[in-house]
VOPAGU-2260 file (C-alpha; in pm, 1 decimal, decimal comma):
REM VOPAGU-2260
SITE   aa  ch    i         X         Y         Z
SITE  UNK   A    0    -608,1    3463,2    1349,4
SITE  UNK   A    1    -884,2    3332,3    1589,8
SITE  UNK   A    2   -1143,5    3309,9    1299,3
SITE  UNK   A    3    -869,5    3151,3    1057,9
SITE  UNK   A    4    -823,0    2863,0    1334,1
SITE  UNK   A    5   -1180,9    2811,5    1377,6
SITE  UNK   A    6   -1229,7    2793,8    1001,1
SITE  UNK   A    7    -948,2    2547,7     973,3
SITE  UNK   A    8   -1077,8    2318,0    1227,2
SITE  UNK   A    9   -1418,1    2332,4    1103,4
SITE  UNK   A   10   -1290,0    2221,2     774,8
SITE  UNK   A   11   -1101,4    1942,0     915,9
SITE  UNK   A   12   -1405,9    1835,2    1123,0
SITE  UNK   A   13   -1626,4    1826,5     799,5
SITE  UNK   A   14   -1335,2    1635,4     600,7
SITE  UNK   A   15   -1306,4    1362,5     866,1
SITE  UNK   A   16   -1690,5    1337,0     914,0
SITE  UNK   A   17   -1749,7    1284,5     544,9
SITE  UNK   A   18   -1445,8    1041,3     517,7
SITE  UNK   A   19   -1603,2     827,6     799,2
SITE  UNK   A   20   -1954,7     853,7     628,2
SITE  UNK   A   21   -1776,0     720,8     303,0
SITE  UNK   A   22   -1623,0     434,4     506,8
SITE  UNK   A   23   -1955,2     334,1     673,9
SITE  UNK   A   24   -2170,2     364,3     355,2
SITE  UNK   A   25   -1910,0     191,7     115,3
SITE  UNK   A   26   -2066,4    -163,4      31,2
SITE  UNK   A   27   -1915,2    -475,0      94,2
SITE  UNK   A   28   -2026,3    -819,1     -38,4
SITE  UNK   A   29   -2315,4    -912,7     205,1
SITE  UNK   A   30   -2150,4   -1261,4     280,3
SITE  UNK   A   31   -1835,2   -1107,1     455,7
SITE  UNK   A   32   -1867,4   -1118,3     814,2
SITE  UNK   A   33   -1728,5    -841,7    1069,4
SITE  UNK   A   34   -1820,4    -590,0     799,9
SITE  UNK   A   35   -1731,7    -302,3    1012,4
SITE  UNK   A   36   -1392,8    -442,1    1097,6
SITE  UNK   A   37   -1333,4    -524,1     733,2
SITE  UNK   A   38   -1440,1    -156,2     619,8
SITE  UNK   A   39   -1194,9     -14,9     855,0
SITE  UNK   A   40    -893,7    -255,1     731,8
SITE  UNK   A   41   -1008,4    -156,6     357,4
SITE  UNK   A   42    -994,7     213,6     438,5
SITE  UNK   A   43    -665,2     188,5     608,7
SITE  UNK   A   44    -536,7       3,6     314,1
SITE  UNK   A   45    -664,5     253,9      77,0
SITE  UNK   A   46    -483,1     527,1     259,8
SITE  UNK   A   47    -157,8     301,8     239,4
SITE  UNK   A   48    -213,3     276,0    -136,5
SITE  UNK   A   49    -230,6     641,3    -180,3
SITE  UNK   A   50      69,5     705,8      48,8
SITE  UNK   A   51     280,9     436,5    -163,3
SITE  UNK   A   52     174,3     611,2    -476,2
SITE  UNK   A   53     302,5     945,2    -335,1
SITE  UNK   A   54     635,2     778,2    -240,7
SITE  UNK   A   55     683,7     624,2    -576,7
SITE  UNK   A   56     578,2     936,8    -765,8
SITE  UNK   A   57     816,9    1169,3    -586,6
SITE  UNK   A   58    1100,6     907,6    -569,5
SITE  UNK   A   59    1121,6     883,1    -211,0
SITE  UNK   A   60    1293,0     576,9    -105,2
SITE  UNK   A   61    1097,5     304,3      70,5
SITE  UNK   A   62    1351,8     240,3     358,3
SITE  UNK   A   63    1371,5     120,9     692,1
SITE  UNK   A   64    1178,6     411,3     867,3
SITE  UNK   A   65     875,8     371,4     645,3
SITE  UNK   A   66     890,9       0,4     679,9
SITE  UNK   A   67     922,9      15,3    1061,5
SITE  UNK   A   68     614,1     257,5    1071,6
SITE  UNK   A   69     383,3      27,1     861,0
SITE  UNK   A   70     522,4    -281,2    1060,8
SITE  UNK   A   71     448,5    -117,1    1394,6
SITE  UNK   A   72      81,6     -19,8    1280,2
SITE  UNK   A   73      18,9    -367,3    1163,4
SITE  UNK   A   74     154,2    -528,4    1471,4
SITE  UNK   A   75    -101,7    -321,4    1678,7
SITE  UNK   A   76    -378,7    -426,5    1455,2
SITE  UNK   A   77    -306,3    -790,7    1498,5
SITE  UNK   A   78    -201,6    -788,1    1860,9
SITE  UNK   A   79     144,0    -900,9    1801,0
SITE  UNK   A   80     286,7    -598,5    2025,1
SITE  UNK   A   81     160,6    -783,8    2338,6
SITE  UNK   A   82     129,6   -1134,9    2230,4
SITE  UNK   A   83     298,6   -1378,3    2486,3
SITE  UNK   A   84     224,8   -1751,0    2575,8
SITE  UNK   A   85     365,6   -1946,3    2849,7
SITE  UNK   A   86     338,9   -2266,4    2625,0
SITE  UNK   A   87     561,2   -2143,5    2351,8
SITE  UNK   A   88     931,1   -2033,2    2390,0
SITE  UNK   A   89    1026,5   -1759,4    2158,6
SITE  UNK   A   90    1376,0   -1659,0    2076,0
SITE  UNK   A   91    1598,0   -1527,8    1789,0
SITE  UNK   A   92    1892,4   -1662,1    1642,4
SITE  UNK   A   93    2112,2   -1684,6    1311,2
SITE  UNK   A   94    2108,9   -1967,6    1045,0
SITE  UNK   A   95    2344,7   -1915,2     754,5
SITE  UNK   A   96    2369,9   -1562,0     816,9
SITE  UNK   A   97    1982,3   -1501,1     821,5
SITE  UNK   A   98    1812,6   -1376,4    1125,9
SITE  UNK   A   99    1536,8   -1610,9    1222,7
SITE  UNK   A  100    1271,5   -1612,0    1502,8
SITE  UNK   A  101    1202,2   -1958,8    1648,1
SITE  UNK   A  102     869,8   -2053,4    1815,6
SITE  UNK   A  103     943,8   -2379,4    2038,3
SITE  UNK   A  104     642,2   -2537,9    2208,6
SITE  UNK   A  105     715,0   -2553,0    2573,9
SITE  UNK   A  106     511,8   -2877,4    2666,6
SITE  UNK   A  107     741,2   -3180,2    2746,9
SITE  UNK   A  108     872,4   -3363,1    2452,8
SITE  UNK   A  109    1154,9   -3595,7    2385,8
SITE  UNK   A  110    1395,9   -3563,4    2109,1
SITE  UNK   A  111    1308,6   -3364,2    1798,5
SITE  UNK   A  112    1003,9   -3166,6    1679,5
SITE  UNK   A  113     827,4   -3153,3    1349,1
SITE  UNK   A  114     929,2   -2832,1    1210,5
SITE  UNK   A  115     773,8   -2571,7     996,6
SITE  UNK   A  116     959,4   -2288,2     829,9
SITE  UNK   A  117     714,6   -2001,6     778,6
SITE  UNK   A  118     782,9   -1717,8     542,6
SITE  UNK   A  119     591,2   -1437,8     606,5
SITE  UNK   A  120     402,4   -1206,1     355,6
SITE  UNK   A  121     365,5    -852,0     280,9
SITE  UNK   A  122     428,9    -816,8     -72,2
SITE  UNK   A  123     835,6    -885,4     -34,0
SITE  UNK   A  124     857,3    -521,7      99,0
SITE  UNK   A  125     644,3    -474,2     402,6
SITE  UNK   A  126     613,2    -641,8     756,9
SITE  UNK   A  127     851,8    -845,3     959,0
SITE  UNK   A  128     842,6   -1159,3    1173,3
SITE  UNK   A  129     743,0    -902,4    1458,2
SITE  UNK   A  130     394,5    -867,4    1264,6
SITE  UNK   A  131     344,7   -1255,6    1275,6
SITE  UNK   A  132     443,9   -1324,1    1633,0
SITE  UNK   A  133     103,2   -1373,3    1750,5
SITE  UNK   A  134      -9,4   -1569,5    1455,2
SITE  UNK   A  135     292,6   -1799,1    1481,4
SITE  UNK   A  136     273,9   -1842,6    1863,6
SITE  UNK   A  137     -80,7   -1982,2    1835,0
SITE  UNK   A  138      17,3   -2187,6    1547,6
SITE  UNK   A  139     306,5   -2341,7    1733,8
SITE  UNK   A  140      89,8   -2399,6    2029,8
SITE  UNK   A  141    -187,2   -2554,5    1849,0
SITE  UNK   A  142      19,6   -2802,1    1648,1
SITE  UNK   A  143     314,2   -2852,5    1861,8
SITE  UNK   A  144     551,1   -2803,3    1590,3
SITE  UNK   A  145     867,9   -2593,5    1612,5
SITE  UNK   A  146     827,0   -2293,8    1384,2
SITE  UNK   A  147    1111,8   -2102,8    1215,5
SITE  UNK   A  148    1039,6   -1775,9    1057,6
SITE  UNK   A  149    1315,5   -1624,6     852,4
SITE  UNK   A  150    1362,3   -1247,3     840,7
SITE  UNK   A  151    1457,9   -1244,8     458,3
SITE  UNK   A  152    1582,1    -932,2     310,0
SITE  UNK   A  153    1340,0    -692,9     172,7
SITE  UNK   A  154    1238,2    -501,9    -159,5
SITE  UNK   A  155    1298,0    -255,0    -291,1
SITE  UNK   A  156    1660,3    -240,1    -134,0
SITE  UNK   A  157    1695,6    -589,8    -212,2
SITE  UNK   A  158    1503,9    -767,7    -510,4
SITE  UNK   A  159    1467,4   -1103,5    -655,8
SITE  UNK   A  160    1638,9   -1342,0    -593,5
SITE  UNK   A  161    1780,1   -1211,8    -275,6
SITE  UNK   A  162    1474,6   -1260,2     -42,2
SITE  UNK   A  163    1417,0   -1606,5    -183,4
SITE  UNK   A  164    1774,8   -1700,8    -148,6
SITE  UNK   A  165    1762,6   -1611,5     221,1
SITE  UNK   A  166    1482,9   -1864,0     270,6
SITE  UNK   A  167    1637,7   -2130,1      58,7
SITE  UNK   A  168    1966,0   -2113,6     242,0
SITE  UNK   A  169    1768,8   -2134,9     582,0
SITE  UNK   A  170    1586,0   -2451,0     458,6
SITE  UNK   A  171    1885,8   -2602,7     347,3
SITE  UNK   A  172    2057,4   -2589,4     673,7
SITE  UNK   A  173    1747,1   -2710,0     835,7
SITE  UNK   A  174    1755,5   -3016,9     621,5
SITE  UNK   A  175    2116,5   -3085,2     671,4
SITE  UNK   A  176    2070,9   -3077,5    1043,9
SITE  UNK   A  177    2283,9   -2774,7    1083,7
SITE  UNK   A  178    2019,3   -2527,1    1225,3
SITE  UNK   A  179    2124,4   -2591,7    1579,2
SITE  UNK   A  180    1754,5   -2653,6    1651,1
SITE  UNK   A  181    1583,0   -2987,9    1752,9
SITE  UNK   A  182    1431,3   -3067,2    1409,9
SITE  UNK   A  183    1273,4   -3396,7    1314,9
SITE  UNK   A  184    1432,0   -3426,9     970,1
SITE  UNK   A  185    1141,5   -3657,7     849,4
SITE  UNK   A  186     880,1   -3372,4     922,6
SITE  UNK   A  187    1020,7   -3058,0     798,9
SITE  UNK   A  188     730,2   -2826,5     632,4
SITE  UNK   A  189     733,2   -2505,0     463,0
SITE  UNK   A  190     484,8   -2243,4     442,9
SITE  UNK   A  191     370,0   -1890,6     389,6
SITE  UNK   A  192     108,2   -1656,7     290,4
SITE  UNK   A  193      95,3   -1420,8      -9,7
SITE  UNK   A  194     442,1   -1317,6    -125,2
SITE  UNK   A  195     562,1   -1576,5     154,1
SITE  UNK   A  196     351,2   -1832,4     -15,8
SITE  UNK   A  197     512,7   -1753,1    -334,6
SITE  UNK   A  198     872,3   -1827,3    -176,3
SITE  UNK   A  199     739,8   -2152,3      -1,4
SITE  UNK   A  200     631,8   -2291,8    -323,9
SITE  UNK   A  201     946,9   -2232,0    -479,8
SITE  UNK   A  202    1131,5   -2375,6    -185,2
SITE  UNK   A  203     921,2   -2684,9    -203,4
SITE  UNK   A  204     997,9   -2722,1    -566,6
SITE  UNK   A  205    1347,2   -2690,1    -495,5
SITE  UNK   A  206    1384,0   -2941,3    -221,7
SITE  UNK   A  207    1074,8   -3167,7    -354,8
SITE  UNK   A  208    1049,4   -3504,3    -165,1
SITE  UNK   A  209    1305,9   -3370,9      92,4
SITE  UNK   A  210    1014,4   -3165,5     243,1
SITE  UNK   A  211     715,3   -3332,1     423,2
SITE  UNK   A  212     434,8   -3086,6     347,8
SITE  UNK   A  213     394,6   -2722,1     207,4
SITE  UNK   A  214     137,6   -2469,8     338,2
SITE  UNK   A  215      28,5   -2218,2      65,3
SITE  UNK   A  216    -199,0   -1938,1     208,1
SITE  UNK   A  217    -325,0   -1714,2     -59,1
SITE  UNK   A  218     -18,5   -1737,9    -245,5
SITE  UNK   A  219     133,5   -1519,7    -528,7
SITE  UNK   A  220     233,9   -1776,9    -792,8
SITE  UNK   A  221     256,1   -1609,9   -1131,2
SITE  UNK   A  222     262,4   -1282,1   -1333,9
SITE  UNK   A  223     217,5   -1411,3   -1660,5
SITE  UNK   A  224    -157,8   -1341,1   -1695,4
SITE  UNK   A  225    -289,1   -1032,1   -1470,5
SITE  UNK   A  226    -631,6   -1055,8   -1632,8
SITE  UNK   A  227    -746,7   -1404,5   -1487,5
SITE  UNK   A  228   -1079,1   -1402,1   -1358,7
SITE  UNK   A  229    -985,0   -1334,8   -1003,2
SITE  UNK   A  230    -811,6   -1001,3   -1104,5
SITE  UNK   A  231   -1126,1    -902,3   -1277,7
SITE  UNK   A  232   -1360,6    -997,8   -1013,5
SITE  UNK   A  233   -1171,7    -800,2    -767,1
SITE  UNK   A  234   -1079,3    -500,3    -932,5
SITE  UNK   A  235   -1244,3    -263,5    -681,4
SITE  UNK   A  236   -1421,1    -469,7    -431,0
SITE  UNK   A  237   -1191,7    -420,4    -126,3
SITE  UNK   A  238    -907,3    -242,3    -301,8
SITE  UNK   A  239    -737,1    -134,2      27,0
SITE  UNK   A  240    -675,4    -503,1      99,1
SITE  UNK   A  241    -648,2    -666,6    -277,7
SITE  UNK   A  242    -643,9    -516,4    -605,8
SITE  UNK   A  243    -472,8    -562,9    -953,7
SITE  UNK   A  244    -283,1    -224,5    -897,0
SITE  UNK   A  245    -170,9    -317,1    -537,3
SITE  UNK   A  246     -27,7    -674,2    -652,2
SITE  UNK   A  247     119,0    -533,8    -935,5
SITE  UNK   A  248     321,6    -283,9    -752,9
SITE  UNK   A  249     434,4    -550,1    -520,7
SITE  UNK   A  250     568,7    -758,9    -803,8
SITE  UNK   A  251     733,8    -468,1    -956,3
SITE  UNK   A  252     925,0    -391,0    -633,2
SITE  UNK   A  253    1004,4    -726,7    -592,6
SITE  UNK   A  254    1164,5    -772,3    -943,5
SITE  UNK   A  255    1331,5    -431,2    -929,1
SITE  UNK   A  256    1140,1    -317,5   -1225,9
SITE  UNK   A  257    1024,3      29,8   -1233,4
SITE  UNK   A  258     695,1     102,7   -1100,7
SITE  UNK   A  259     634,4     333,4   -1421,5
SITE  UNK   A  260     519,2      13,1   -1585,0
SITE  UNK   A  261     215,1     -34,5   -1380,9
SITE  UNK   A  262     -28,4      70,8   -1646,3
SITE  UNK   A  263     120,1    -161,2   -1890,5
SITE  UNK   A  264      72,0    -443,4   -1626,6
SITE  UNK   A  265    -279,3    -316,3   -1566,2
SITE  UNK   A  266    -328,6    -366,7   -1942,0
SITE  UNK   A  267    -179,2    -721,7   -1952,5
SITE  UNK   A  268      41,3    -610,1   -2238,6
SITE  UNK   A  269     373,6    -738,4   -2097,5
SITE  UNK   A  270     373,8   -1063,8   -2246,3
SITE  UNK   A  271     515,4   -1173,9   -2606,2
SITE  UNK   A  272     262,8   -1346,3   -2865,2
SITE  UNK   A  273     521,3   -1655,3   -2833,6
SITE  UNK   A  274     466,9   -1679,3   -2462,1
SITE  UNK   A  275      94,7   -1619,5   -2486,9
SITE  UNK   A  276      64,0   -1918,3   -2733,1
SITE  UNK   A  277     303,6   -2138,0   -2540,1
SITE  UNK   A  278     248,4   -2439,0   -2300,6
SITE  UNK   A  279     287,8   -2169,9   -2011,8
SITE  UNK   A  280     -47,4   -2000,7   -2102,2
SITE  UNK   A  281    -242,3   -2331,0   -2019,2
SITE  UNK   A  282    -103,1   -2312,0   -1681,2
SITE  UNK   A  283    -307,4   -2010,8   -1610,0
SITE  UNK   A  284    -621,8   -2114,3   -1798,6
SITE  UNK   A  285    -909,9   -2129,8   -1570,9
SITE  UNK   A  286   -1108,9   -2318,0   -1826,3
SITE  UNK   A  287    -875,4   -2629,4   -1772,2
SITE  UNK   A  288    -798,9   -2578,2   -1398,8
SITE  UNK   A  289   -1039,1   -2385,1   -1221,5
SITE  UNK   A  290   -1295,5   -2647,9   -1099,4
SITE  UNK   A  291   -1653,6   -2576,3   -1208,3
SITE  UNK   A  292   -1798,4   -2708,3    -906,1
SITE  UNK   A  293   -1674,1   -2472,8    -681,9
SITE  UNK   A  294   -1882,1   -2214,0    -862,1
SITE  UNK   A  295   -1634,6   -1942,0    -811,3
SITE  UNK   A  296   -1680,2   -1703,0   -1108,4
SITE  UNK   A  297   -1857,6   -1670,7   -1438,3
SITE  UNK   A  298   -1558,3   -1513,7   -1612,7
SITE  UNK   A  299   -1287,4   -1709,8   -1799,1
SITE  UNK   A  300    -938,3   -1662,1   -1911,2
SITE  UNK   A  301    -947,7   -1409,6   -2175,4
SITE  UNK   A  302    -810,8   -1494,3   -2524,0
SITE  UNK   A  303    -793,3   -1118,6   -2622,0
SITE  UNK   A  304    -441,5    -957,7   -2561,5
SITE  UNK   A  305    -257,0    -655,9   -2609,2
SITE  UNK   A  306     118,8    -604,5   -2658,2
SITE  UNK   A  307     342,3    -330,2   -2562,0
SITE  UNK   A  308     712,3    -370,0   -2667,0
SITE  UNK   A  309     905,8    -200,2   -2411,4
SITE  UNK   A  310     725,9    -414,9   -2146,6
SITE  UNK   A  311     768,0    -738,4   -2332,7
SITE  UNK   A  312    1143,2    -678,7   -2347,4
SITE  UNK   A  313    1165,1    -608,5   -1986,2
SITE  UNK   A  314     994,5    -905,4   -1872,8
SITE  UNK   A  315    1068,5   -1173,1   -2141,9
SITE  UNK   A  316    1370,5   -1324,0   -1939,9
SITE  UNK   A  317    1184,3   -1347,4   -1601,8
SITE  UNK   A  318     806,0   -1422,3   -1674,2
SITE  UNK   A  319     879,8   -1819,3   -1690,6
SITE  UNK   A  320    1133,3   -1816,0   -1421,8
SITE  UNK   A  321     988,1   -2106,1   -1167,0
SITE  UNK   A  322    1175,3   -1975,5    -884,5
SITE  UNK   A  323     990,7   -1624,5    -930,2
SITE  UNK   A  324     673,6   -1772,5   -1081,1
SITE  UNK   A  325     630,9   -2116,0    -928,2
SITE  UNK   A  326     308,4   -2183,9   -1127,1
SITE  UNK   A  327     516,2   -2198,4   -1455,9
SITE  UNK   A  328     691,6   -2512,5   -1330,0
SITE  UNK   A  329     635,3   -2760,6   -1584,0
SITE  UNK   A  330     716,2   -3083,0   -1372,6
SITE  UNK   A  331     528,3   -3089,6   -1048,0
SITE  UNK   A  332     541,4   -3460,1    -971,6
SITE  UNK   A  333     756,9   -3554,8    -656,9
SITE  UNK   A  334     682,2   -3234,2    -484,4
SITE  UNK   A  335     556,2   -3265,4    -135,1
SITE  UNK   A  336     199,7   -3287,8     -35,6
SITE  UNK   A  337      16,0   -2954,5     -12,0
SITE  UNK   A  338    -229,1   -2747,8     199,9
SITE  UNK   A  339    -375,9   -2457,1      -3,9
SITE  UNK   A  340    -609,6   -2175,6     122,0
SITE  UNK   A  341    -777,3   -1944,2    -147,0
SITE  UNK   A  342   -1026,3   -1679,2     -75,2
SITE  UNK   A  343   -1306,5   -1553,4    -290,6
SITE  UNK   A  344   -1213,3   -1175,3    -259,4
SITE  UNK   A  345    -857,7   -1190,8    -351,8
SITE  UNK   A  346    -676,7   -1121,2    -678,5
SITE  UNK   A  347    -469,8   -1432,0    -610,3
SITE  UNK   A  348    -778,2   -1669,1    -566,8
SITE  UNK   A  349    -747,1   -1827,7    -908,4
SITE  UNK   A  350    -374,5   -1906,2    -932,2
SITE  UNK   A  351    -374,7   -2087,1    -583,2
SITE  UNK   A  352    -674,5   -2303,9    -680,8
SITE  UNK   A  353    -524,4   -2363,3   -1029,8
SITE  UNK   A  354    -177,7   -2452,8    -893,7
SITE  UNK   A  355    -361,0   -2702,5    -637,5
SITE  UNK   A  356    -538,6   -2854,7    -937,1
SITE  UNK   A  357    -214,0   -2892,4   -1147,0
SITE  UNK   A  358     -47,3   -3046,9    -833,5
SITE  UNK   A  359    -327,8   -3286,2    -797,2
SITE  UNK   A  360    -301,4   -3378,6   -1170,1
SITE  UNK   A  361      67,9   -3456,4   -1094,3
SITE  UNK   A  362     -49,9   -3713,2    -849,2
SITE  UNK   A  363      74,9   -3499,9    -545,0
SITE  UNK   A  364    -156,4   -3501,2    -250,3
SITE  UNK   A  365    -348,9   -3172,1    -190,7
SITE  UNK   A  366    -584,1   -3033,6      48,3
SITE  UNK   A  367    -761,4   -2701,5     -99,9
SITE  UNK   A  368    -958,6   -2506,0     151,3
SITE  UNK   A  369   -1150,5   -2229,9     -56,5
SITE  UNK   A  370   -1322,4   -1989,6     163,8
SITE  UNK   A  371   -1609,1   -1802,6     -25,2
SITE  UNK   A  372   -1648,1   -1532,5     229,7
SITE  UNK   A  373   -1294,7   -1413,5     305,2
SITE  UNK   A  374   -1048,2   -1200,0     155,3
SITE  UNK   A  375    -651,6   -1192,6     100,4
SITE  UNK   A  376    -486,9   -1206,2     433,9
SITE  UNK   A  377    -778,0   -1303,0     641,8
SITE  UNK   A  378    -586,0   -1551,4     846,4
SITE  UNK   A  379    -343,2   -1298,7    1014,9
SITE  UNK   A  380    -664,9   -1165,0    1199,0
SITE  UNK   A  381    -700,0   -1479,9    1371,8
SITE  UNK   A  382    -515,7   -1343,6    1683,7
SITE  UNK   A  383    -646,4   -1145,6    1988,3
SITE  UNK   A  384    -614,4    -797,0    1847,3
SITE  UNK   A  385    -872,2    -527,0    1789,6
SITE  UNK   A  386    -963,0    -659,7    1442,9
SITE  UNK   A  387    -980,4   -1035,6    1536,5
SITE  UNK   A  388   -1208,5   -1190,3    1260,3
SITE  UNK   A  389   -1447,5   -1486,7    1303,7
SITE  UNK   A  390   -1327,9   -1607,1     974,0
SITE  UNK   A  391    -967,2   -1588,1    1079,7
SITE  UNK   A  392   -1018,4   -1782,0    1393,4
SITE  UNK   A  393   -1202,6   -2037,6    1191,0
SITE  UNK   A  394    -920,2   -2058,2     936,7
SITE  UNK   A  395    -657,4   -2112,2    1187,2
SITE  UNK   A  396    -838,9   -2370,9    1373,1
SITE  UNK   A  397    -880,3   -2550,4    1039,1
SITE  UNK   A  398    -521,1   -2514,6     922,3
SITE  UNK   A  399    -394,0   -2630,5    1278,5
SITE  UNK   A  400    -627,4   -2934,0    1265,0
SITE  UNK   A  401    -495,4   -3034,0     934,6
SITE  UNK   A  402    -116,0   -3019,2    1038,7
SITE  UNK   A  403    -197,5   -3203,1    1364,9
SITE  UNK   A  404    -378,6   -3485,4    1163,2
SITE  UNK   A  405     -82,8   -3499,6     908,0
SITE  UNK   A  406     175,5   -3533,9    1188,8
SITE  UNK   A  407      -5,9   -3748,1    1438,7
SITE  UNK   A  408    -331,7   -3871,8    1291,4
SITE  UNK   A  409    -578,5   -3671,7    1531,8
SITE  UNK   A  410    -735,2   -3323,3    1512,5
SITE  UNK   A  411    -754,6   -3207,5    1872,0
């Protein structure tokens, strides 16, 4: 028995040692800073990806217990477990039946506040406003804006359009002046990252000129073409953080479509020839909308496609739905001005940049901040947690400066 225990422990030590060696030796692009931290984040993500695959393979529900564990782990990583600020009052309330967390700057101010409704990311399935408390506390403190963060319903229990409807309903009450909060109705903003950026863009399209500004951070904006250059460039760079497979699974969970179709979407075979040759394909054409001056990639949108009938039938009614895929919106004129953040190492990189280009083409004021040495979700690591990143700190400063300038005409 003792020999057996020693053997098992020895094997465990060897296994852990080997895994640590893989993490340390796994190459990252040399321009990414804080490499050790990023390697650890990537490994955590890779383990999470394997766990998700196991859950999906065995049909284990992705319910509240699993989501709670993921949320708790993430809160520890970004410092949201212990976040506190004497300069920001934080409290929860309900707006139109949706739970929201409010971040109200405490410094003396008369009347109303410029207000940002921030929709958190997490692939529509993961994380909560708890995960974003540290980030949004800093953002409220730096900008002086009142921040309202809706705790929208999560996939896969609730799928499209339920999470979006929660956000839309909260914004509707804010604009009507029925939120019960001191909102400056002339300076209402909407923002979000990743999947939150998806819903923020859809909300901005819905209310157009009634919203002052939108903030889209690494937004997910389309599922028409999953072979655009950023998907190809980032196939396996930091796949624990961003990869085609990871993003496709998020889309499938959000839409309520079986994740068994993941291989079909990886082949990009889910779109009919009619749609492939329609105006919608132009919206994801990097030759048209990816600025050459940015020197982002040598790849271009592919003209070669495969077709798989079952996938085409499944997706044909939702591919061009502009609430699901805001990038498919034909008329962008009249939408509020935008601040768009895109990262080099992100499968969503190109769609954010192309959407910004199309907004600009439609005479919408746009500020694009392209960060060539960052990855998807980098801004979350701007807070004082164990994984605080230099790029995240800078990204938050840039965003805060821009919001302050738009609201008050100064940056500090």
